C-alpha positions as CSV (number, residue, x, y, z in Angstrom):
1,M,18.9,120.0,155.3
2,R,16.4,118.7,157.9
3,R,19.1,118.9,160.6
4,I,19.8,122.6,159.7
5,K,16.1,123.4,159.9
6,L,15.9,121.8,163.4
7,T,18.9,123.7,164.5
8,V,17.4,127.0,163.3
9,W,14.2,126.1,165.0
10,M,16.0,125.5,168.3
11,L,18.0,128.8,168.0
12,V,14.8,130.7,167.4
13,L,13.2,129.2,170.5
14,L,16.3,130.0,172.6
15,L,16.3,133.6,171.2
16,L,12.7,133.9,172.0
17,A,13.3,132.7,175.5
18,A,16.1,135.3,176.0
19,V,13.9,138.1,174.6
20,L,10.9,137.1,176.8
21,S,13.0,136.8,179.9
22,T,14.6,140.2,179.3
23,A,11.3,141.9,178.7
24,L,9.6,140.3,181.7
25,A,12.6,141.1,183.9
26,W,12.4,144.7,182.8
27,L,8.7,144.9,183.4
28,L,9.0,143.4,186.9
29,A,12.0,145.5,187.8
30,S,10.2,148.7,186.7
31,Q,7.1,147.8,188.8
32,L,8.8,146.3,191.9
33,P,11.2,148.2,194.2
34,L,14.2,146.0,193.6
35,G,16.9,148.3,195.0
36,T,15.8,151.4,193.0
37,K,17.0,154.9,194.0
38,T,16.0,158.4,193.1
39,V,18.6,160.5,191.3
40,P,18.3,164.3,190.7
41,R,18.8,165.7,187.2
42,Y,19.2,169.4,186.4
43,Y,18.3,170.8,183.0
44,Y,19.1,174.2,181.4
45,T,17.6,176.3,178.6
46,T,18.3,174.6,175.3
47,E,19.7,176.1,172.2
48,Q,16.4,175.7,170.4
49,E,14.6,177.7,173.1
50,V,17.2,180.6,173.0
51,V,17.0,180.7,169.1
52,Q,13.3,181.2,169.3
53,D,13.6,184.2,171.7
54,V,16.6,185.7,169.8
55,K,14.8,185.6,166.4
56,R,11.8,187.3,168.0
57,D,14.0,190.0,169.5
58,I,15.9,190.5,166.3
59,A,12.6,191.2,164.6
60,R,11.7,193.6,167.3
61,Y,15.0,195.4,167.0
62,E,14.8,195.7,163.2
63,N,11.3,197.3,163.7
64,G,12.8,199.8,166.1
65,Q,11.6,198.1,169.3
66,S,13.8,197.1,172.2
67,P,14.5,193.4,172.7
68,N,12.8,191.9,175.9
69,G,14.2,188.3,176.1
70,P,15.3,186.7,179.3
71,Y,18.9,187.7,178.8
72,E,21.2,190.6,178.4
73,W,21.8,191.6,174.8
74,A,24.1,193.6,172.5
75,V,24.4,194.5,168.8
76,Y,27.8,194.7,167.2
77,S,28.9,195.6,163.8
78,A,31.1,193.3,161.7
79,D,34.2,195.2,162.8
80,S,33.3,194.5,166.5
81,R,31.9,198.0,167.3
82,R,29.1,198.1,169.8
83,L,26.1,199.7,168.3
84,D,23.5,199.0,171.0
85,A,23.2,197.0,174.2
86,S,21.1,196.3,177.3
87,D,22.1,198.0,180.6
88,K,23.7,195.0,182.2
89,F,25.5,193.6,179.2
90,P,29.2,193.3,180.0
91,E,31.2,196.1,178.4
92,D,34.2,194.0,177.4
93,L,32.3,191.1,175.9
94,T,32.9,191.4,172.2
95,P,31.8,188.8,169.6
96,S,35.2,187.2,169.6
97,R,35.4,187.0,173.4
98,L,31.8,185.6,173.5
99,L,32.8,182.8,171.1
100,A,35.9,182.1,173.3
101,A,33.8,182.0,176.5
102,Q,31.1,179.8,174.9
103,T,31.5,176.0,175.6
104,P,29.7,173.1,173.8
105,T,28.6,171.6,177.2
106,E,27.3,174.7,178.9
107,R,23.7,173.8,178.1
108,E,23.9,170.0,178.7
109,P,22.0,168.5,181.7
110,S,23.9,167.7,184.9
111,D,23.5,165.8,188.2
112,I,24.7,168.9,190.0
113,G,22.5,172.0,190.1
114,T,24.8,175.1,189.5
115,I,23.9,178.5,188.0
116,R,25.4,178.8,184.6
117,T,26.1,181.7,182.2
118,L,24.8,180.8,178.8
119,H,26.1,182.6,175.6
120,H,24.6,182.9,172.1
121,I,25.5,184.9,169.0
122,E,23.4,185.3,165.9
123,A,24.2,187.1,162.6
124,I,21.8,189.9,161.6
125,S,21.4,192.7,159.0
126,L,21.8,196.2,160.4
127,P,19.4,199.0,159.4
128,N,22.0,200.4,157.0
129,G,22.2,197.0,155.2
130,A,25.6,196.1,156.8
131,S,26.2,192.8,158.5
132,G,26.3,192.6,162.3
133,F,25.9,190.3,165.3
134,F,23.3,189.9,168.0
135,L,24.9,188.7,171.2
136,T,23.1,187.4,174.3
137,V,24.3,186.5,177.8
138,Q,21.9,184.7,180.1
139,T,22.3,183.7,183.8
140,D,20.3,180.5,183.9
141,K,19.1,178.6,187.0
142,P,18.7,174.8,186.5
143,R,15.3,173.0,186.5
144,L,15.3,169.9,188.7
145,N,13.8,166.7,187.3
146,E,14.2,163.6,189.5
147,Y,14.2,160.0,188.1
148,Q,14.6,156.5,189.4
149,I,17.5,154.2,188.7
150,G,17.0,150.4,189.1
151,N,19.5,148.0,190.6
152,S,21.4,146.4,187.7
153,N,22.4,143.4,189.8
154,A,18.8,142.6,190.8
155,F,17.7,143.0,187.1
156,F,20.5,140.6,186.0
157,V,19.6,138.0,188.6
158,L,15.9,138.3,187.7
159,Q,16.7,138.0,184.0
160,V,18.8,134.9,184.6
161,V,16.1,133.3,186.8
162,L,13.4,134.0,184.2
163,F,15.6,132.7,181.4
164,I,16.3,129.4,183.3
165,L,12.5,129.2,183.9
166,F,11.8,129.5,180.2
167,L,14.5,127.0,179.4
168,L,12.9,124.5,181.9
169,L,9.5,125.0,180.2
170,L,11.0,124.6,176.8
171,T,13.0,121.5,177.9
172,R,9.8,120.0,179.4
173,W,7.9,120.6,176.2
174,I,10.7,119.1,174.1
175,A,10.9,116.1,176.5
176,G,7.2,115.6,176.0
177,L,7.7,115.4,172.2
178,F,10.5,112.8,172.7
179,R,8.2,110.9,175.1
180,E,5.6,110.7,172.3
181,L,8.3,109.3,170.0
182,E,9.5,106.9,172.7
183,R,5.9,105.6,173.1
184,R,5.8,104.9,169.3
185,L,9.2,103.1,169.5
186,E,8.1,101.0,172.4
187,R,5.1,99.8,170.4
188,L,7.5,98.2,167.9
189,T,8.5,95.6,170.5
190,V,5.1,94.8,171.9
191,E,3.6,91.4,171.2
192,P,0.9,91.2,169.9
193,P,1.2,94.6,168.2
194,P,-1.3,97.1,169.5
195,T,-4.1,98.1,167.2
196,E,-5.2,101.4,168.8
197,S,-4.0,104.6,167.1
198,L,-1.9,107.3,168.9
199,P,-2.7,111.0,168.7
200,P,-0.6,112.9,166.2
201,V,2.6,114.5,167.4
202,R,2.5,118.2,167.8
203,G,5.6,120.3,167.3
204,P,8.2,121.0,164.7
205,K,7.9,119.4,161.3
206,E,11.0,117.3,162.0
207,F,9.3,115.6,164.9
208,K,6.1,115.0,162.9
209,L,8.2,113.4,160.1
210,F,10.0,111.2,162.6
211,A,6.8,110.1,164.1
212,Q,5.4,109.3,160.7
213,S,8.5,107.3,159.9
214,I,8.1,105.3,163.1
215,E,4.5,104.6,162.2
216,R,5.5,103.4,158.8
217,I,8.1,101.1,160.4
218,E,5.4,99.8,162.7
219,Q,3.1,99.1,159.8
220,E,5.9,97.3,158.0
221,L,6.7,95.3,161.1
222,R,3.1,94.4,161.5
223,T,3.0,93.2,157.8
224,L,6.3,91.3,158.3
225,R,4.8,89.6,161.4
226,M,1.7,88.6,159.5
227,R,3.9,87.3,156.7
228,D,6.0,85.3,159.2
229,Q,2.8,83.8,160.6
230,E,1.5,82.9,157.2
231,R,5.0,81.5,156.3
232,F,4.9,79.4,159.4
233,V,1.5,78.1,158.6
234,E,2.7,77.5,155.0
235,Q,5.7,75.6,156.3
236,L,3.5,73.4,158.4
237,R,1.4,72.7,155.4
238,L,4.4,71.9,153.3
239,I,5.8,69.6,156.0
240,T,2.5,67.8,156.2
241,S,2.2,67.5,152.5
242,L,5.8,66.4,152.1
243,S,5.5,63.8,154.8
244,H,2.3,62.5,153.1
245,D,3.9,62.3,149.7
246,L,7.1,60.6,150.9
247,R,5.3,58.3,153.3
248,T,3.1,56.8,150.6
249,P,5.9,55.3,148.5
250,L,8.0,54.5,151.5
251,T,5.1,52.6,153.1
252,S,4.5,50.8,149.8
253,I,8.2,49.9,149.5
254,Q,8.4,48.7,153.1
255,G,5.3,46.6,152.7
256,F,6.4,44.9,149.5
257,I,9.9,44.2,151.0
258,Q,8.4,42.8,154.1
259,W,6.1,40.6,152.0
260,L,9.0,39.4,149.9
261,T,10.9,38.6,153.1
262,E,8.1,36.6,154.6
263,K,6.8,34.9,151.4
264,H,10.2,34.5,149.7
265,E,10.1,30.7,149.7
266,T,6.5,30.4,148.6
267,L,6.6,32.9,145.8
268,S,7.3,31.9,142.3
269,A,10.0,33.6,140.2
270,T,7.4,35.5,138.2
271,E,5.7,36.8,141.4
272,R,9.0,37.9,142.9
273,A,9.9,39.7,139.7
274,E,6.5,41.5,139.7
275,L,7.0,42.5,143.3
276,L,10.5,43.7,142.7
277,A,9.3,45.7,139.7
278,I,6.7,47.4,141.9
279,V,9.4,48.2,144.5
280,I,11.6,49.7,141.8
281,R,8.7,51.8,140.5
282,Q,7.9,53.1,144.0
283,S,11.6,53.8,144.7
284,E,11.8,55.7,141.4
285,T,8.7,57.7,142.4
286,L,10.3,58.5,145.7
287,A,13.5,59.5,144.0
288,A,11.5,61.7,141.6
289,R,9.8,63.4,144.6
290,I,13.0,64.0,146.3
291,D,14.6,65.4,143.1
292,E,11.7,67.8,142.6
293,L,11.9,69.0,146.2
294,F,15.7,69.5,145.9
295,T,15.2,71.4,142.6
296,L,12.5,73.6,144.2
297,A,14.7,74.3,147.1
298,K,17.6,75.3,144.9
299,L,15.5,77.5,142.6
300,S,13.9,79.3,145.7
301,N,17.4,80.6,146.5
302,T,17.8,84.0,144.7
303,D,21.5,83.4,144.5
304,Y,21.0,80.3,142.3
305,P,23.3,80.7,139.3
306,V,21.6,81.0,135.9
307,E,23.9,80.4,132.9
308,R,22.1,81.9,130.0
309,I,23.0,81.1,126.4
310,S,21.3,81.8,123.1
311,L,19.1,78.8,122.1
312,D,16.2,78.0,119.8
313,L,13.1,77.7,121.9
314,V,11.1,75.9,119.1
315,T,13.9,73.2,118.6
316,L,14.2,72.7,122.3
317,T,10.4,72.2,122.7
318,E,10.4,69.6,119.9
319,Q,13.2,67.7,121.5
320,V,11.5,67.7,124.9
321,L,8.2,66.6,123.3
322,E,9.9,63.6,121.8
323,L,10.7,62.4,125.3
324,F,7.0,61.8,125.8
325,P,6.1,59.3,123.0
326,G,2.6,58.7,124.2
327,I,1.6,62.4,123.8
328,D,0.5,63.8,120.4
329,G,1.3,67.4,120.9
330,V,1.1,70.3,118.4
331,I,3.6,73.2,118.3
332,D,2.3,76.4,116.8
333,G,4.5,79.4,115.9
334,P,7.4,80.5,113.8
335,P,10.0,77.9,112.8
336,H,12.7,79.4,115.0
337,V,12.6,81.7,118.1
338,T,15.8,82.7,119.7
339,L,15.7,82.9,123.5
340,F,18.5,83.9,125.9
341,A,18.1,81.4,128.8
342,D,19.5,78.6,130.8
343,P,19.1,75.4,128.7
344,M,18.9,73.0,131.7
345,L,16.3,75.1,133.5
346,L,14.3,75.7,130.3
347,R,14.3,71.9,129.5
348,R,13.0,71.2,133.1
349,L,10.3,73.8,132.6
350,L,9.1,72.2,129.4
351,E,9.2,68.7,131.0
352,N,7.1,69.9,133.9
353,L,4.5,71.6,131.6
354,I,4.2,68.5,129.4
355,R,4.1,66.1,132.4
356,N,1.5,68.2,134.1
357,A,-0.7,68.1,130.9
358,T,-0.2,64.3,130.8
359,L,-1.1,63.7,134.4
360,H,-4.1,66.1,134.7
361,G,-5.3,66.5,131.2
362,T,-7.3,64.4,128.7
363,G,-5.1,64.9,125.7
364,D,-5.1,67.5,122.9
365,L,-1.8,69.2,124.0
366,R,-1.1,72.4,122.2
367,I,2.1,74.5,122.6
368,S,2.2,77.9,121.1
369,I,5.3,80.1,120.8
370,K,5.1,83.8,120.1
371,D,7.9,86.3,119.6
372,E,6.4,89.7,120.3
373,A,7.7,93.2,121.0
374,E,7.0,92.8,124.8
375,G,8.8,89.5,124.9
376,I,8.5,85.8,124.1
377,Q,5.4,83.8,125.1
378,L,5.3,80.1,125.6
379,I,1.7,79.0,125.9
380,C,0.9,75.4,126.9
381,S,-2.7,74.3,126.9
382,N,-4.5,70.9,127.2
383,A,-8.0,69.7,127.4
384,I,-9.5,69.0,130.9
385,E,-12.8,67.6,132.1
386,T,-13.9,70.6,134.2
387,T,-13.0,74.3,134.1
388,Y,-11.2,75.5,137.2
389,T,-12.0,78.7,139.1
390,L,-9.4,81.5,139.6
391,E,-9.1,80.7,143.3
392,E,-8.2,77.1,142.5
393,L,-5.7,78.1,139.9
394,N,-3.9,80.5,142.3
395,T,-3.3,77.7,144.7
396,W,-1.6,75.5,142.1
397,L,1.5,77.8,142.0
398,T,2.2,77.1,145.6
399,P,4.0,73.9,146.6
400,F,1.6,71.0,147.2
401,G,-1.2,73.4,146.2
402,T,-3.0,70.7,144.1
403,S,-5.7,68.5,145.7
404,D,-5.1,65.1,147.1
405,A,-7.0,63.7,144.1
406,S,-4.6,65.4,141.7
407,R,-1.6,64.0,143.5
408,S,-3.1,60.6,143.5
409,S,-2.8,60.6,139.7
410,G,0.9,60.7,140.0
411,G,1.7,64.3,140.4
412,S,3.8,65.7,143.2
413,G,2.1,69.0,143.6
414,I,5.2,71.1,143.1
415,G,5.7,70.9,139.3
416,L,4.1,74.3,138.6
417,S,5.9,75.8,141.6
418,I,9.2,74.8,139.9
419,V,7.9,76.4,136.6
420,Q,7.2,79.6,138.5
421,Q,10.7,79.6,140.1
422,I,12.4,79.0,136.8
423,M,10.5,81.9,135.3
424,A,11.5,84.1,138.2
425,R,15.1,83.2,137.7
426,H,14.7,84.4,134.0
427,A,13.0,87.7,135.1
428,G,9.7,86.4,133.6
429,N,6.3,85.4,134.9
430,V,3.8,82.6,134.6
431,A,0.0,82.8,134.6
432,L,-2.7,80.1,134.8
433,T,-6.1,80.3,133.2
434,S,-8.9,77.9,132.6
435,Q,-11.7,78.3,130.0
436,D,-13.8,76.2,127.7
437,N,-12.6,73.0,129.4
438,R,-8.9,73.8,128.8
439,F,-6.1,74.5,131.2
440,I,-3.7,77.1,129.9
441,V,-0.2,78.0,131.3
442,T,1.3,81.2,129.8
443,C,5.1,81.8,130.4
444,R,6.4,85.2,129.4
445,F,10.1,85.8,128.9
446,P,11.5,89.4,128.5
447,H,13.9,90.2,125.7
448,I,17.4,90.0,127.2
449,S,20.5,90.2,125.1
């Protein structure tokens, strides 16, 4: 539809250029002597002029007066008998002969000035009430009226030249509009992106809409560049945090292995067993870190397959809670809540929530499950020493968003990030809150059949 409008707009402009060039060419040709010539034109007494004189003379004749028009006249009865006539009216000119002699073109203008005989017949009522005819014969000399004729070739050439001139002006104006659009397109490739605003494009609506589309694309590209920069900074931060988290257990393992190598002969069997146990724990910690990173990488892929089945969320929560024998957790809610989800991912989510409460909380773990019309809520809360601000909570959902002190307690800093990715794979969301010295994680699952 927009293309049709633009086509109509261009046709209107071309039509306007043609009309303006024709009008201006006619104006110039009429004012300038471009091959004009004077042509004579001869005019004769018109039928309307004769009718006026004849009617006046008929009235005079009916009143008993003699007609005095600029012609010879005669009165005939209906049976072609002459009743009266002027002195010079032809004797043999009867009504039928007058009609035969009269031609349709005898009163038309001509380029040649010749004396013409003009005929006219009018029906009248005779004094005795009978019908009759009033005939006139007029020898008419032509009236000269000269006029000028322009040169059609010169007019055509002038019209074409003016039309081309209008087309050039129109093309220049349209080219200016395209240059404005080109300037906006060039801004898309400039680094860093310019901040100064351009004046609005003037012209048809289609050009304005195109310019607005380019400006929206420019704004989106600017936003994407900013996001890329933020993502680059975030990747650097992740790499730094990852290297820190992996270097600590690796350094510890390397140190203990080197010590075992150097002190192997002097260490007792008990000391060697203790050192090997430390190395095993550090290697398990390193393996857990790598496993969590691998899980986060897989879940970050939107194509990660999620195999949903119908499961009991309450039963699964109780089973996962039993894996942490040192935690005295309380589960509130109905005895059974059916959820359509991936059991492996949901188990990982519960493990991360409980492990997070174990590492960073002070006990008193409460898990609340609610089945509402909007969806299913899984709320995990635990007691903490200090209440966190909203800014601090927002950073916890990003990988390695926790502080170094929190990671020193045994956490990897990506547990809640994995929870967030699992919720995203289930079309749900997760929210963190902190109040009254409690840390609360709320997971909302939509109802999906």
